[in-house]
C-alpha positions as CSV (number, residue, x, y, z in Angstrom):
1,M,16.7,38.6,82.2
2,K,19.1,40.3,80.0
3,T,20.4,43.8,80.5
4,K,18.5,45.4,77.6
5,Q,15.2,43.7,78.8
6,L,15.7,45.0,82.3
7,A,16.5,48.5,81.1
8,N,13.4,48.4,78.9
9,V,11.2,47.5,81.8
10,L,12.8,50.1,84.2
11,I,12.5,52.8,81.5
12,K,8.8,52.0,81.1
13,I,8.4,52.2,84.9
14,L,10.2,55.6,85.0
15,G,8.1,57.0,82.2
16,L,4.9,55.8,83.8
17,S,5.8,57.3,87.2
18,V,6.6,60.7,85.6
19,I,3.2,60.6,83.9
20,V,1.4,59.6,87.1
21,Q,3.1,62.4,89.1
22,G,2.4,65.0,86.4
23,V,-1.3,64.4,85.8
24,P,-2.5,65.8,89.2
25,I,-0.4,68.9,88.8
26,I,-1.8,69.5,85.3
27,L,-5.4,69.0,86.5
28,S,-4.8,71.3,89.5
29,G,-3.4,74.0,87.2
30,L,-6.2,73.8,84.7
31,L,-8.8,74.0,87.5
32,S,-6.9,77.1,88.9
33,M,-7.0,78.7,85.5
34,L,-10.7,78.1,85.2
35,Q,-11.4,79.3,88.7
36,F,-9.3,82.3,89.1
37,G,-8.2,83.5,85.7
38,G,-10.7,82.4,83.2
39,V,-9.8,80.7,80.0
40,G,-10.0,83.9,77.8
41,S,-8.4,86.4,80.2
42,G,-4.7,87.3,80.5
43,G,-4.6,85.7,84.0
44,A,-4.7,82.3,82.4
45,Y,-1.3,83.0,80.7
46,N,0.4,83.1,84.1
47,Y,-1.0,79.8,85.1
48,F,0.0,78.2,81.8
49,L,3.6,79.3,82.5
50,H,3.5,77.4,85.8
51,L,2.2,74.3,84.0
52,L,4.7,74.4,81.2
53,P,7.5,72.5,83.0
54,T,5.0,69.8,84.1
55,L,3.7,69.5,80.5
56,I,7.3,69.0,79.3
57,M,8.0,66.4,81.9
58,V,4.8,64.5,81.0
59,A,5.8,64.6,77.4
60,I,9.1,63.1,78.3
61,G,7.4,60.4,80.3
62,I,5.2,59.5,77.4
63,Y,8.2,59.4,75.1
64,L,10.0,57.1,77.6
65,L,6.9,54.9,77.9
66,V,6.5,54.6,74.1
67,K,10.1,54.4,73.0
68,S,11.7,52.5,75.9
69,R,13.1,49.8,73.7
70,D,14.9,52.4,71.5
71,V,16.2,54.2,74.6
72,A,17.5,50.9,76.1
73,T,19.1,50.0,72.7
74,F,20.8,53.4,72.6
75,L,22.1,53.1,76.2
76,F,23.3,49.5,75.7
77,K,24.3,49.5,72.0
78,D,27.7,47.8,72.6
79,E,26.3,44.8,74.5
80,D,25.3,41.7,72.7
81,E,22.0,40.0,73.3
């Protein structure tokens, strides 16, 4: 297996693990917003601020999963295949 191929697979695994770790946190935060703050009240805003870092990490995980080949090419652009 070549370096870029291995990097592509490992980047996909990293993205998938970030997504899998973030989904339960997001679901827990959404349930807390519904239970304690209500969707339309100002209390939901505080819960959303706690979810924001996890939402950003899941977005990064999705990007890594979808664009893993481009990231591997960027990281190993000097190596020949």
